[in-house]
N, C-alpha and C positions, 0 to 999 in steps of 0.2 A: 395181832388181830384186834386187840382192844382199841388201838389207835385208829385202825380202819373203821370199826363200828362207830367210834366217836365222830370221826370226819364225816361219815355217812349220815349220822344223826344230825349233825350241825347243818349239813347241806339240805337235809329235808326240812328242817326247822326254818332255814333261811328261805327256802322255796315257798312254804306255806305263808310265812310273814309277808313275803313279798307280794303274794296273790292277795292277801287281805289289805295290805296298804295301798295297793294300786288299783283296787277294784272300786273305790269310792269314786263317783262322778264328780266331775270339777263344776264348781259354781260358775254360772254365766250371767253376766248382766245384760240388760237390754242394749242392743246395738244399733247404730244408725244404718242408713241405706248404703251399703258398701258398693252396690252397683253404680252409684253416681260419684264415687270418690276417684280421684286420679291415682295413678300407681304409686307415686311417692307418698301419698297419704295412706294408702293401703299398707305399704311397707312400715310406716311409722306405727300403724295399728298392730303390727306383729309383736310389739312390746306388751300387749294386753294378753297374749296367750298364757293361760295359766293351768292347763291340763294336757294330759297325753293325747297326741294325735297320730295318725298314720305317718310313719317316717320319722317322728320325734316321740318315740315310745320305749320306755325302759323296760316294759313288761313283756314286749312281743314285737314280731316283725309282721307287717300287713302288706299284701299285694292289692293293688287297685289304682284307679284313677280318680283322684278326689276332685277333679274338674267335672265329672259326670254325676249322675244321680243315683249310682249304685253303691252300696257300702263296700268298703274294702274287705278283703277276705284274710283271716287269720291263717298264717302259714307256720309260725313258730313262736314259742314263748310259754309264758306261765299260763296254765289252764285255769278258767274261772274268773278272769278279770274281766271287767265290764268293757264292752267294745268302745273304741275311742270315738270321740266327736271331732268332726273337721270344723274348726273355727271359720266363720263366714268370711273373714278377710283373707284366709288362705285359699278357700274355695274360689273366691272372686279372682284373686291373683292368677291361679291356675287357668281359670276360664278365659282370662285375658290373653294367655298364650304367648305367642311370639311378640306381641305388643308390650308384655311386661318384661320380657327376657332381658333387654339392656339394662334396665333399671335395677333388677335383681342382681345381675352381675356386678354392677357398681357397689352394691352393699355386701360383698363377700368379706369386707374388712370391717363390717359394722359391729362394734363391740358392745352396743346398747343391750342391756338385759331385758329378757322377757320375764314373766312372773313364774316360769316354770323352773323348778329345781329337780335334779336327778341325782341319784347316788346315795351313799350312806350318810346318815346323820352325823356320825362321829367316825373317826378312824378307828380301826379294831385295836391298834396299839394303846389307844387311849381309853377305850371302853369296850372290853371284849365280850361282854354278856350278849348272848343271842337275843334279838328283839330290839336292839339299838341300831345295828347296821343289818341291812337285808342282803347286800351283794357280798359274795365271796371274793370277788376280784373286779376291778374297774380299770379301764384304760382308754387313752385317746388313740385313735387310729387314722389312717388316710385311705380308706377303702374307696375305690373309684371305678366307675364303669365308663370306659372311654368312647368317644364319639364313633371311631371306627372300630367295630368289633371284629374279633378274630375267633370264629367258632371252632376253628381247627387247633387252636393254640394248646400245646401239651401242658404247659405251665405258665404261670404268670408271677410276677414279683410278689413276695409276701409284704402285706401291709405292715406298717409300723405298729408297734405296741408300746405306749408310753404310759406306765401305770400312774394312777392317781388315787388319792384318798379323800374322803369326805364328800360334800356336796358340789355339784356343779351347776351353775346357773346357765340355762340354754341362752344363747345370744341371738339377735336378729340375724347376724351372718349365717348362723347354723341352719335357721329356718329357711332363709333364702337359698342356701345350698340345696336343700331338700326340694323346694319349689322348682328350681331350675331343672332337677331331674325329672319332676312331674311333668313338665312342659315338653322337654325334648325326649321323653321316654327313655331315661336312664335311671338306673337303680342307685339313687343318691339317698342314703338313709343317714340322718344326723345323730339319731339315738336309737339304739336297738338293744334288745336282750340277747345274751350269749350263754348258751347251755354250759354248765349248770350254775345257775345264780350268778351270772356275770353281767357286766355293763359295758358297752362299747360306745364311745361318743367320737363321730366323725365331724370335726369342727374345722372350718377354713382359719379360724382364729388360732387354735392350737396346732394345726397342720397347714401352714400356709401352701405347701404343695398342692392342696385340693384347689385352692383359688387360682394357683398358676395353671394348673390343668384345665380348669373350666374356661379361663380366658383364652388360653391356646386353642381349645376346641370350639368354643362357642362365642368368643368375644366379638368376632365380626359377622356372626350369623344373623341374617334378616329373616323375614318370613319365608322367602324363597328357599333359603338354605335349610330351615326347619322342615318344610315340606319335602324337599329332596331327601333329607336324612330320614324321615318317616316312610317314604316310598322305598328307601333302600333297605330299611328294616323289613318291610313287607315282602320285598322281592328276595330276601336272604334265604328264604325257605319255599320249598315246593311241598305242600301238605300231602301230595299223593306219595312222595318218596321219603319225607323226613318227618316222623311223628314225635321227634324229641320234644319233651314237655317245655324244656328251656326255649328252644328255638321257636316253637309255636306261640309260647308266650310273648316272645319279642315281637313277632308278627302281629299277633292280636292286639297288644298294647299300642302299637304304632297305628293300627286301624282305628282304634277307638279315638285317638288324638286326631287323626286326619279327618274323621267324620265331623268332629267339633270345630277345629280350627280351619279347615279348608273343605267345606261341604260340597262345593262345585267339583272339586276334583274327586272327592269320595263318591259322588253321585255319577260320575262319568268314567269310572274305572272300566277298563275294557280287558279281554283276553285273560290271561293267567291272573291278573290283578282282580278282575271281577270274580274269578272263581274262588279267590281267597276271601274276598269281601263276602260272598254267599256263605262260605264255610264259617267265617267270623260270626256273621248274623245267625246262623243256625246253631252255633255254639252258645250264643247269647240266649236264644229261645229255650235251648235245653236246660240251661242253668236256671232260667226263669221259671220254668215249669216244675224244676225239682223243688224250688222255693215254695211254690203255690201248692 
């Protein structure tokens, strides 16, 4: 019983310390006009990232499209941390959409470091005092959201878990992995929080299978292929018959990207596609009215 109470107390302390450590906003310097930069230079600028962002966040998991103008929504993690800021170079790369996709895929083996470190300051075996390390466990994984989804699948392969200790410096490849998911509307999360007081890193450097899967799924995808994938996601659900939160999220996320990347297609949707667009827009208006 005493051991259980000790573990619970240590977990609570780790949770509180993690919230305090990760709530401080990152310092940001003046930045150039990223809208005029070529994609290759924007990827070089990923090395300057020095703070938590959606999809690269050790404190929480956020849903949302960082290429749009709405903030991401908190879905899981440490309560009380400051909301993440989307670095402008990341925002611009996602806004470029399919035009940036080939270059981002080329950089899935880019080991250049960013300025962001995640994880424990010291391994617990070296310095067991609470307050030095915040995470009770941390591991590399290969969590992947495939291009062809199977909503009926009863089970999926278990992701790998390769434990690590100490600090991990986020690489350019890791950020590119997350940005590819943002563009093609797939849930690619490079760094995330895992209850309770855990850290998961999905890095194509540490898990090369991630890069292999993306190259297999998206390596030859041009703008038309991305558009076809988004339309397939939209048509994967009939809102009148399927109110599954996950399936509706898939359709609405695809609709948001279709509107930005392919406005002509979005504006000329017909039949069931048009009904889904109107449902999507109605849901957006509802969320906006609740915020106001």
